[in-house]
C-alpha positions in Angstrom: 165.2 106.7 139.3 163.9 107.3 135.8 160.1 107.2 135.6 158.0 106.7 132.5 154.3 107.4 132.4 151.9 104.9 130.9 148.9 106.7 129.5 145.7 105.8 127.7 146.2 106.4 123.9 144.2 109.2 122.2 140.7 107.9 121.6 138.7 108.9 118.6 136.4 111.9 118.8 133.3 109.7 119.0 134.6 107.8 122.1 134.6 109.6 125.4 135.9 106.8 127.7 137.2 103.2 127.8 137.5 100.4 130.3 140.7 98.8 131.5 140.1 95.1 131.0 143.1 93.1 132.4 146.5 94.0 133.6 149.0 91.4 132.2 151.7 92.7 134.6 151.6 93.4 138.3 153.6 95.9 140.4 157.2 94.8 140.6 157.2 92.8 137.4 159.9 93.4 134.9 158.6 94.7 131.5 160.3 94.9 128.1 159.7 97.6 125.5 156.8 96.7 123.2 155.3 94.1 125.7 151.6 94.4 126.2 150.8 95.8 129.7 147.0 95.9 129.6 144.0 95.5 127.3 141.7 98.5 127.0 138.2 98.2 125.7 136.1 100.9 124.0 132.6 100.6 122.6 134.2 99.6 119.3 137.4 97.7 119.8 139.8 96.1 122.2 143.3 97.6 122.1 146.6 96.8 123.7 148.8 99.3 125.6 152.5 98.3 125.2 155.4 99.4 127.3 157.2 102.3 125.7 160.4 101.4 127.6 161.9 98.4 129.4 162.1 98.5 133.2 159.9 97.6 136.2 156.2 98.3 136.6 156.5 100.4 139.8 153.0 101.7 140.2 149.5 100.9 138.9 147.2 103.9 139.2 144.1 102.5 137.6 143.0 98.9 138.2 141.0 96.3 136.2 137.5 97.4 135.3 138.0 101.1 135.9 136.9 103.7 133.3 139.5 106.0 131.8 139.7 108.9 129.3 142.1 109.8 126.6 145.7 110.5 127.8 144.8 109.6 131.4 147.7 108.3 133.5 147.3 104.7 134.5 150.7 103.4 135.5 154.4 104.2 136.1 157.4 102.3 134.7 160.8 102.7 136.4 163.4 102.3 133.6 166.3 102.5 136.0 165.2 99.7 138.2 167.2 96.4 138.1 165.0 93.4 137.9 166.4 91.6 140.8 164.0 89.9 143.2 164.9 91.9 146.3 164.8 95.3 144.5 161.6 94.5 142.6 159.8 93.6 145.8 161.1 96.9 147.4 159.9 99.0 144.5 156.5 97.3 144.6 156.1 97.9 148.4 157.1 101.5 148.2 155.1 102.4 145.1 151.9 100.6 145.8 152.0 99.4 149.4 150.5 96.1 148.4 149.2 94.3 151.4 148.3 90.7 151.9 144.5 90.2 151.3 144.3 93.3 149.0 141.9 93.1 146.1 141.3 94.9 142.8 138.2 97.2 142.5 136.4 94.6 140.4 137.0 91.9 143.1 135.9 94.2 145.8 132.7 94.9 143.9 132.0 91.2 143.5 132.7 90.6 147.2 130.3 93.4 148.1 127.5 92.0 145.9 127.9 88.6 147.7 128.1 90.2 151.1 131.7 88.9 151.6 134.4 90.8 153.5 137.4 90.5 151.1 139.8 91.5 153.9 139.1 88.3 155.8 139.9 86.0 152.9 143.2 84.3 152.3 144.3 85.5 148.9 145.7 83.0 146.4 146.9 85.6 143.9 150.3 87.3 143.6 151.5 88.9 146.8 148.5 87.4 148.6 146.0 89.4 146.5 142.4 88.2 146.7 141.0 86.9 143.4 137.5 86.4 142.0 137.9 82.7 142.6 138.8 83.3 146.2 135.5 85.3 146.7 133.4 82.8 144.9 134.8 79.8 146.7 134.0 81.4 150.0 130.3 81.4 149.2 129.4 77.7 149.5 127.9 75.8 147.7 128.4 78.1 144.7 131.3 77.0 142.5 134.0 79.3 141.2 133.2 81.2 138.0 134.3 79.6 134.7 137.7 80.8 133.5 136.1 82.1 130.3 134.2 84.7 132.3 136.8 87.4 133.1 134.3 89.9 134.6 132.4 90.3 137.9 129.8 87.5 138.5 127.1 87.4 141.0 125.7 83.9 141.8 122.4 83.3 143.4 122.1 79.7 144.8 118.7 78.0 144.7 118.9 74.3 145.6 120.9 72.7 142.8 120.5 75.7 140.5 122.4 79.0 140.3 122.3 82.3 138.4 125.1 84.5 137.2 124.9 88.2 136.6 127.6 89.2 134.1 128.0 92.8 133.1 128.0 93.6 129.4 131.3 94.5 127.9 131.7 98.0 126.4 131.5 96.5 122.9 128.3 94.5 123.7 126.7 97.6 125.3 127.5 99.6 122.1 126.1 96.8 119.9 122.9 96.9 121.9 122.7 100.7 121.7 123.2 100.8 117.9 120.7 98.0 117.3 118.0 99.8 119.3 119.0 103.1 117.6 118.6 101.5 114.2 115.2 100.1 114.9 113.9 103.3 116.6 115.3 105.8 114.1 114.8 104.1 110.7 111.8 102.7 108.9 113.2 99.2 108.3 111.7 96.9 105.8 113.2 93.7 104.4 112.7 92.1 100.9 113.9 88.7 99.8 115.0 86.9 96.6 116.7 83.6 95.8 119.7 83.0 93.7 121.0 79.9 91.9 124.7 79.6 93.0 125.6 77.0 90.4 127.5 79.4 88.1 129.6 80.7 91.0 130.2 77.2 92.2 131.3 76.1 88.7 133.6 79.1 88.3 135.1 78.6 91.8 135.7 74.9 91.2 137.4 75.6 87.9 139.8 78.2 89.1 140.2 77.7 92.9 143.5 75.8 92.8 145.1 78.2 90.3 143.8 81.2 92.3 145.2 79.9 95.6 148.5 79.1 94.0 148.9 82.5 92.5 147.5 84.7 95.3 148.2 82.6 98.4 144.6 82.8 99.6 141.5 80.5 99.0 138.9 81.6 96.5 135.8 81.9 98.7 132.3 83.3 98.2 132.8 86.6 100.0 134.5 88.2 97.0 131.6 87.3 94.7 129.0 88.7 97.1 131.0 91.9 97.7 131.5 92.5 93.9 127.9 91.7 93.2 126.9 94.3 95.9 129.0 96.9 94.2 127.6 96.0 90.8 124.0 96.6 92.2 125.0 99.7 94.2 126.3 101.3 91.1 123.0 100.8 89.4 121.0 102.1 92.4 123.1 104.8 94.2 120.3 105.5 96.7 121.0 102.2 98.4 124.6 103.3 98.9 123.5 106.6 100.5 123.1 107.5 104.2 120.7 109.7 106.2 121.8 112.8 108.1 118.8 114.5 109.7 116.6 115.5 106.8 119.4 115.2 104.3 120.4 112.3 102.0 124.1 111.9 101.5 125.1 110.1 98.3 128.5 108.5 98.2 130.6 108.1 95.1 132.8 105.5 96.8 131.9 102.0 97.9 133.1 101.2 101.5 131.5 97.9 102.5 131.3 96.7 106.1 131.6 93.0 106.6 130.1 91.6 109.8 132.7 89.4 111.6 131.9 87.5 114.8 134.2 87.2 117.7 134.1 86.1 121.4 133.8 89.8 122.3 130.8 90.4 120.0 130.0 91.3 116.5 132.3 93.8 114.8 131.9 95.3 111.3 135.3 96.3 109.8 135.1 98.1 106.5 136.5 97.2 103.1 137.5 100.5 101.4 136.9 101.2 97.7 135.7 97.7 96.9 135.1 98.7 93.3 138.8 99.1 93.0 139.7 95.9 94.8 140.4 92.6 93.0 138.8 89.3 94.0 142.2 88.3 95.7 142.4 91.7 97.5 138.9 91.1 99.0 139.6 87.5 100.1 142.9 88.5 101.7 141.4 91.5 103.6 138.4 89.5 104.9 140.7 86.7 106.1 142.8 89.3 107.9 139.8 90.8 109.5 138.6 87.4 110.7 141.9 86.5 112.3 142.4 89.9 114.0 138.8 90.0 115.2 139.5 86.9 117.4 142.5 88.6 119.0 140.9 92.0 119.3 143.5 93.6 117.0 141.1 95.4 114.6 141.6 99.2 114.9 139.0 101.9 115.4 139.8 103.3 112.0 138.9 100.0 110.4 135.5 100.0 112.1 134.7 103.6 111.1 132.6 104.6 108.2 131.1 102.3 105.6 128.3 103.0 103.1 126.8 99.6 102.9 127.1 96.3 104.9 127.0 92.6 104.3 126.1 90.0 107.0 126.8 86.4 106.2 124.7 84.2 108.5 125.3 81.3 106.1 128.6 80.6 107.8 126.6 79.5 110.9 124.0 77.6 108.8 121.3 80.3 108.8 118.6 79.8 106.2 116.8 83.1 106.4 117.1 86.3 108.4 116.1 90.0 108.5 119.4 91.8 109.1 119.4 95.1 111.0 120.8 98.3 109.3 124.0 99.7 110.6 123.2 103.4 111.0 123.6 105.9 109.3 123.7 103.5 106.4 120.5 103.0 104.5 120.7 99.2 103.7 122.3 95.9 104.5 122.5 92.6 102.6 122.0 89.3 104.4 123.3 86.2 102.7 122.6 82.7 103.9 123.5 79.0 103.6 123.5 77.6 100.1 121.5 74.4 100.0 120.3 72.0 97.2 116.6 72.6 96.6 114.0 71.5 94.1 113.2 74.4 91.7 111.2 74.7 88.5 113.1 75.6 85.3 111.3 75.6 81.9 108.5 73.5 83.4 110.9 70.9 84.8 111.7 70.2 88.5 115.5 70.3 88.9 117.9 70.4 91.8 119.9 73.6 92.2 122.2 75.0 95.0 120.0 77.9 96.1 120.7 80.8 98.4 118.1 83.1 99.9 119.1 86.8 99.8 117.7 89.5 102.1 118.1 93.2 101.9 116.9 95.4 104.8 116.5 99.0 103.9 115.5 102.4 105.3 112.1 103.0 103.7 112.4 106.7 104.5 114.7 107.1 101.4 114.6 103.8 99.6 111.3 102.7 97.9 110.3 99.1 97.7 110.7 99.1 93.9 114.3 100.2 94.2 115.0 97.6 96.9 113.5 94.8 94.9 115.4 95.9 91.7 118.6 96.3 93.7 118.3 92.7 95.0 117.5 91.5 91.5 120.7 93.1 90.2 122.7 91.1 92.8 120.9 88.0 91.7 121.8 88.7 88.0 125.4 89.3 88.9 125.7 86.0 90.8 123.9 83.9 88.3 126.1 85.4 85.5 129.4 86.0 87.3 131.2 86.8 84.1 129.5 90.2 84.4 131.7 90.9 87.5 134.8 89.7 85.7 134.2 91.6 82.5 132.6 94.7 84.2 129.4 94.4 82.2 
């Protein structure tokens, strides 16, 4: 018998542990090389652990929901096993001694919280394993948990009402920690301005078809905001700086984090050296981030660093917000929905597509004057987008 160890990949220095989310294979299942065995969630990203060789999953050492460290052994693959039904069952019984009515640690935890003896339940899962639904269905009149909730749930019946206690994912916990850290450790202030988006709309309308035909990606608004941010950051380097204790670190490069929403929570992947990227490069990369955020495929390296961030609440219809700084960065730009509004130009009331801009900044190192002028520079760049194209 040839055994291959399945281990947790090497985590980054800033991450001490991760959580095993869901095993996609059970003991005795045949696996093929490169096939995803389990999802593993850190405080930054969800990763997949693929099988390094084909064979049979002969032993699971760490179950769903358990915490693990870098290089920790979590399973064994038998590469010599023949995936015949009788042999697979024999391997599974010897390796893990799976018994009818057995349950994973997360299911046992749920059963304990509901005062249910999991060993007395008839399991509906593979090999008679007791599932979360089995536990929840045993507690009448509480209905089974929705399929979308893949974590332990505690329901408290009260007449026709119920409550569900859902543990935060590691990513959600980290988001909460960083937001609290930002508000506690920085003197955050927000200033606002408004920008007439008509010049950008006109430029986009004129060139969007040719742009998409040549580059294979749509000409959106993200590239204009990213380039406008770099334009302003070059004029006001303090906004591109970060705080380290009592030191200010000035960055000569422009790595901009773009907030991307997903079912697992908000992530902020980083566009590297935006000053050297073309409009097409930016649109392609942001589209790629958005697609991979939904499937949890963004890497830890892509979430690391960043000298400035952009949060676009306008995609969800937000009209105005005060974004929270992503530490140790010193500022973040909030952009919002573009709407037709009545404005005054040269004494006349006219209708223009307006967007409210917000920049939250760390008042410890950025003065109000600099923040206002920085936002004014972004406004100038967007209302005269030829500046961005001609590097003026």
